[in-house]
C-alpha positions as CSV (number, residue, x, y, z in Angstrom):
1,M,-98.3,-8.9,20.0
2,S,-99.8,-11.8,18.1
3,E,-99.1,-15.4,19.1
4,P,-96.7,-17.5,17.1
5,A,-98.4,-19.5,14.3
6,L,-99.0,-23.2,15.1
7,T,-97.2,-25.8,13.0
8,P,-99.5,-28.3,11.3
9,G,-98.3,-31.0,13.7
10,L,-99.0,-28.9,16.8
11,R,-102.4,-27.9,15.5
12,A,-103.3,-31.5,14.9
13,A,-102.1,-32.4,18.4
14,Y,-104.3,-29.7,19.9
15,Q,-107.3,-30.9,17.8
16,H,-106.7,-34.4,19.1
17,C,-107.0,-33.0,22.7
18,A,-110.1,-31.1,21.8
19,G,-111.7,-34.3,20.5
20,I,-111.0,-36.0,23.8
21,L,-112.8,-33.3,25.6
22,E,-115.7,-33.2,23.2
23,R,-116.3,-37.0,23.5
24,S,-116.1,-36.9,27.3
25,G,-119.3,-34.8,27.8
26,S,-117.5,-33.0,30.7
27,S,-118.6,-29.7,32.2
28,F,-115.1,-28.5,31.3
29,A,-116.3,-27.7,27.7
30,A,-119.3,-25.7,28.9
31,A,-117.2,-23.5,31.3
32,F,-114.4,-22.6,28.9
33,W,-115.8,-22.4,25.3
34,M,-115.7,-18.6,25.3
35,L,-112.0,-18.3,26.1
36,P,-109.5,-16.9,23.6
37,A,-108.0,-19.7,21.4
38,P,-104.6,-20.0,23.1
39,Q,-106.1,-20.4,26.5
40,R,-108.8,-22.7,25.3
41,R,-106.3,-24.9,23.5
42,A,-104.0,-25.1,26.6
43,L,-106.9,-26.2,28.7
44,H,-107.9,-28.8,26.1
45,A,-104.3,-30.2,26.5
46,V,-104.4,-30.1,30.3
47,Y,-107.8,-31.8,30.3
48,A,-106.8,-34.5,27.8
49,F,-103.7,-35.4,29.8
50,C,-105.6,-35.6,33.1
51,R,-108.4,-37.5,31.5
52,L,-106.3,-40.2,29.9
53,A,-104.2,-40.6,33.0
54,D,-107.3,-40.9,35.1
55,D,-108.7,-43.5,32.7
56,V,-105.8,-45.8,33.5
57,A,-107.3,-46.2,37.0
58,D,-111.0,-46.0,36.2
59,D,-111.9,-47.0,32.6
60,P,-112.9,-50.7,32.4
61,T,-112.0,-50.8,28.7
62,V,-108.3,-50.1,29.4
63,R,-106.3,-53.3,28.8
64,G,-102.9,-54.3,29.9
65,D,-100.7,-53.5,32.8
66,R,-102.2,-50.4,34.3
67,Q,-99.2,-49.5,36.4
68,R,-97.0,-49.7,33.4
69,L,-99.5,-47.5,31.5
70,L,-99.4,-44.9,34.3
71,E,-95.6,-44.9,34.1
72,R,-95.9,-44.3,30.4
73,W,-98.0,-41.2,31.1
74,R,-95.5,-40.1,33.7
75,A,-92.7,-40.5,31.1
76,E,-94.8,-38.6,28.5
77,L,-95.2,-35.7,31.0
78,G,-91.4,-35.6,31.4
79,A,-91.1,-35.6,27.6
80,A,-93.6,-32.8,27.3
81,Y,-91.5,-30.6,29.6
82,R,-88.3,-31.5,27.7
83,G,-89.9,-30.8,24.4
84,D,-89.5,-34.3,22.9
85,A,-93.0,-35.8,23.4
86,T,-94.3,-38.1,20.7
87,H,-97.9,-38.7,21.7
88,P,-100.3,-35.9,20.4
89,V,-101.4,-35.1,24.0
90,G,-97.8,-34.8,25.1
91,I,-97.0,-32.6,22.1
92,A,-99.9,-30.3,22.8
93,L,-99.2,-30.3,26.6
94,G,-95.5,-29.4,26.0
95,D,-96.5,-26.3,24.0
96,A,-99.1,-25.3,26.7
97,V,-96.8,-25.7,29.7
98,R,-94.2,-23.5,27.9
99,R,-96.7,-20.8,26.9
100,F,-98.3,-20.6,30.4
101,Q,-95.4,-21.6,32.7
102,L,-97.3,-24.5,34.2
103,P,-95.4,-26.2,37.1
104,Q,-94.6,-29.9,36.6
105,D,-95.0,-30.7,40.3
106,V,-98.7,-30.0,40.1
107,F,-99.1,-32.6,37.3
108,L,-97.0,-35.1,39.4
109,D,-99.3,-34.6,42.3
110,L,-102.3,-35.4,40.1
111,L,-100.5,-38.6,38.9
112,R,-100.0,-39.5,42.6
113,G,-103.8,-39.3,43.0
114,V,-104.4,-41.6,40.0
115,E,-101.8,-44.0,41.5
116,S,-103.6,-44.1,44.8
117,D,-106.8,-45.1,42.9
118,L,-104.9,-47.7,41.0
119,A,-103.5,-49.2,44.2
120,G,-106.9,-49.2,45.8
121,E,-105.8,-47.2,48.8
122,Q,-108.4,-46.9,51.5
123,I,-109.8,-43.5,52.5
124,E,-109.6,-44.0,56.3
125,T,-109.9,-40.4,57.5
126,W,-111.3,-37.0,56.4
127,A,-107.7,-35.9,56.1
128,D,-107.0,-38.8,53.6
129,L,-110.0,-37.7,51.6
130,E,-108.9,-34.0,51.6
131,R,-105.5,-35.1,50.3
132,Y,-107.1,-37.2,47.6
133,C,-109.4,-34.4,46.5
134,Y,-106.4,-32.0,46.3
135,R,-104.5,-34.5,44.1
136,V,-107.2,-35.3,41.6
137,A,-109.1,-32.0,41.5
138,S,-107.3,-29.0,43.1
139,T,-104.3,-29.7,40.9
140,V,-106.5,-29.1,37.9
141,G,-107.7,-25.9,39.4
142,L,-104.2,-24.7,40.1
143,L,-103.3,-25.3,36.4
144,L,-106.5,-23.6,35.3
145,V,-105.9,-20.3,37.2
146,R,-102.4,-20.1,35.7
147,V,-103.7,-20.5,32.2
148,L,-106.4,-17.9,32.9
149,G,-103.7,-15.5,34.0
150,A,-104.6,-15.0,37.6
151,R,-101.8,-13.4,39.6
152,H,-103.0,-12.8,43.1
153,P,-101.7,-15.3,45.7
154,D,-105.2,-15.9,47.0
155,S,-106.2,-17.2,43.6
156,L,-104.1,-20.3,44.2
157,E,-105.9,-21.0,47.5
158,Y,-109.2,-20.3,45.8
159,A,-108.3,-23.0,43.3
160,R,-107.4,-25.5,46.0
161,Q,-110.7,-24.9,47.9
162,M,-112.8,-25.0,44.8
163,G,-111.1,-28.2,43.6
164,I,-111.9,-29.9,47.0
165,A,-115.6,-28.7,46.7
166,V,-115.9,-30.0,43.2
167,Q,-114.4,-33.4,44.0
168,L,-116.6,-33.8,47.1
169,T,-119.6,-33.2,44.8
170,N,-118.3,-35.9,42.5
171,V,-117.8,-38.3,45.4
172,L,-121.3,-37.6,46.6
173,R,-122.9,-38.0,43.1
174,D,-121.0,-41.3,42.4
175,V,-121.4,-43.1,45.7
176,G,-123.5,-45.9,44.3
177,E,-121.6,-46.4,41.1
178,D,-118.2,-46.3,42.9
179,A,-119.4,-48.8,45.5
180,A,-120.6,-51.1,42.8
181,A,-117.1,-50.9,41.3
182,G,-115.5,-51.7,44.7
183,R,-114.5,-48.2,45.5
184,I,-115.6,-46.2,48.6
185,Y,-114.4,-42.6,48.8
186,L,-116.3,-41.7,51.9
187,A,-113.9,-41.8,54.8
188,R,-114.2,-45.0,56.9
189,E,-114.2,-43.0,60.1
190,D,-117.3,-41.2,58.9
191,L,-119.0,-44.5,58.0
192,A,-118.3,-45.8,61.4
193,R,-119.4,-42.7,63.2
194,M,-122.7,-42.6,61.3
195,H,-123.3,-46.4,61.7
196,V,-123.2,-47.1,57.9
197,P,-121.6,-50.5,57.0
198,P,-119.5,-50.1,53.9
199,E,-121.3,-53.0,52.2
200,S,-124.7,-51.2,52.6
201,L,-123.6,-48.6,49.9
202,R,-123.9,-51.3,47.3
203,D,-127.4,-52.4,48.3
204,G,-129.2,-49.4,46.7
205,K,-131.4,-48.9,49.8
206,L,-131.2,-45.3,51.0
207,T,-131.5,-45.7,54.8
208,E,-131.8,-42.7,57.2
209,E,-128.2,-43.3,58.3
210,I,-126.9,-43.2,54.7
211,R,-129.0,-40.1,54.0
212,L,-127.5,-38.3,57.0
213,L,-124.0,-39.3,56.0
214,L,-124.6,-37.9,52.5
215,A,-126.0,-34.7,53.9
216,L,-122.8,-34.3,56.0
217,Y,-120.7,-34.6,52.8
218,A,-123.0,-32.1,51.0
219,E,-122.5,-29.6,53.8
220,R,-118.7,-30.1,53.7
221,A,-118.8,-29.4,50.0
222,R,-120.9,-26.2,50.6
223,I,-118.4,-25.0,53.1
224,R,-115.6,-25.4,50.6
225,F,-117.6,-23.6,47.9
226,E,-118.2,-20.8,50.3
227,A,-114.5,-20.7,51.3
228,A,-113.5,-20.4,47.7
229,A,-116.0,-17.6,47.1
230,R,-114.6,-15.6,50.1
231,L,-111.0,-16.0,48.7
232,L,-111.8,-14.9,45.1
233,P,-109.6,-11.7,44.7
234,A,-111.4,-8.7,43.2
235,E,-108.5,-8.1,40.8
236,D,-108.7,-11.6,39.4
237,R,-112.5,-11.9,39.4
238,R,-112.9,-11.2,35.7
239,V,-110.1,-13.5,34.5
240,L,-111.4,-16.3,36.8
241,R,-115.0,-16.2,35.4
242,P,-114.4,-19.5,33.6
243,A,-113.3,-21.1,36.9
244,E,-116.3,-19.6,38.6
245,A,-118.5,-21.1,35.8
246,M,-117.2,-24.5,36.6
247,G,-117.8,-24.0,40.3
248,R,-121.3,-22.8,39.8
249,I,-122.1,-25.8,37.6
250,Y,-121.0,-28.2,40.3
251,R,-122.7,-26.1,43.0
252,A,-125.9,-26.4,41.1
253,L,-125.4,-30.2,40.9
254,L,-124.8,-30.3,44.6
255,E,-128.1,-28.5,45.3
256,E,-129.9,-30.7,42.8
257,L,-128.7,-33.8,44.7
258,S,-129.8,-32.2,48.0
259,R,-133.2,-31.2,46.5
260,Q,-133.8,-34.8,45.4
261,G,-132.9,-36.2,48.8
262,F,-129.5,-37.6,47.8
263,P,-130.5,-40.3,45.3
264,C,-126.8,-41.2,45.1
265,L,-126.9,-45.0,45.4
266,G,-128.3,-45.5,41.9
267,P,-127.1,-44.2,38.5
268,A,-125.3,-40.9,38.9
269,I,-127.3,-37.7,38.3
270,R,-125.9,-35.2,35.9
271,L,-127.1,-31.8,34.8
272,S,-128.2,-31.5,31.2
273,K,-126.0,-29.8,28.7
274,P,-128.4,-26.9,28.1
275,R,-128.5,-26.3,31.9
276,R,-124.7,-26.4,32.2
277,L,-124.4,-24.0,29.3
278,A,-127.0,-21.6,30.8
279,I,-125.1,-21.5,34.1
280,A,-121.8,-20.9,32.4
281,A,-123.2,-18.2,30.2
282,G,-124.8,-16.5,33.2
283,T,-121.4,-16.5,35.0
284,W,-119.5,-15.2,32.0
285,L,-122.0,-12.3,31.6
286,G,-121.9,-11.6,35.4
287,V,-125.7,-12.3,35.8
288,G,-127.7,-15.1,37.4
289,M,-130.4,-16.8,35.4
290,P,-132.4,-19.0,37.8
291,W,-135.4,-18.9,35.5
292,L,-133.4,-20.8,32.9
293,G,-132.4,-23.5,35.4
294,L,-136.0,-23.8,36.5
295,A,-137.2,-24.2,32.9
296,E,-134.6,-26.8,32.2
297,R,-135.5,-28.8,35.3
298,R,-139.2,-28.7,34.2
299,R,-138.2,-30.1,30.8
300,E,-136.1,-32.8,32.4
301,R,-139.1,-33.8,34.7
302,R,-141.4,-33.9,31.7
303,A,-138.9,-36.1,29.8
304,R,-138.8,-38.6,32.6
305,R,-142.6,-39.1,32.7
């Protein structure tokens, strides 16, 4: 059965969301470009909502009362579920949540994560960080597996574990930039245990203590990636290939950070777009292409000379 035709207004709303993703340079685009149009559009809408809500806390160009802006996005979410949204992202999201039965409470959990950033809540313990990673990343994974059509109960736990692994990789990559902006996502109890003063993360000097701390977080991320891999149900493996592509891109980033000795106090390292696309294509085709990754790394090194 063919899908209902999109109205011009709804098509424009989805195109607006696609533009937000395209301008972001996110790995999201590399992982999902081969999906059928209805799923791809739905993920564009999910990404756009999450991105614009997250920008309320993180984007320095955002002006005005940020708490009020976040409340506007919370209201727009409610409008999307009622079917009376007015913002293009809300209009597209409203269509996506109806087509794919996306639960509103997962979006609300994500907004709680954004709110904790906005309030500058301290990450005191590892449990605090796990909860934060769930809210800002696992929630996106839970929405993703539903759009992809996964049905096995283990697929939801797979998404939760993969989201934590991805967000830990983000935390590791962005330590220096976050510290410069006044944010520290490494748990304070870990800083104290590894004898790393919080202010030292802003100095740019990679001490042995800091390197050991970052290696600890890299290992925690690996454990989560491996837990997700063990949970991946055989019957959902094919439909979850796009999620696996996203996971492999971030796993490759984690290993690149490790290979370089965790240069995380300076500008954040990112994989090049060709390398991300190569990883995603290899995952979609069910093959590994390490030679492509190696060639891309060689090109990157030559470019830096």
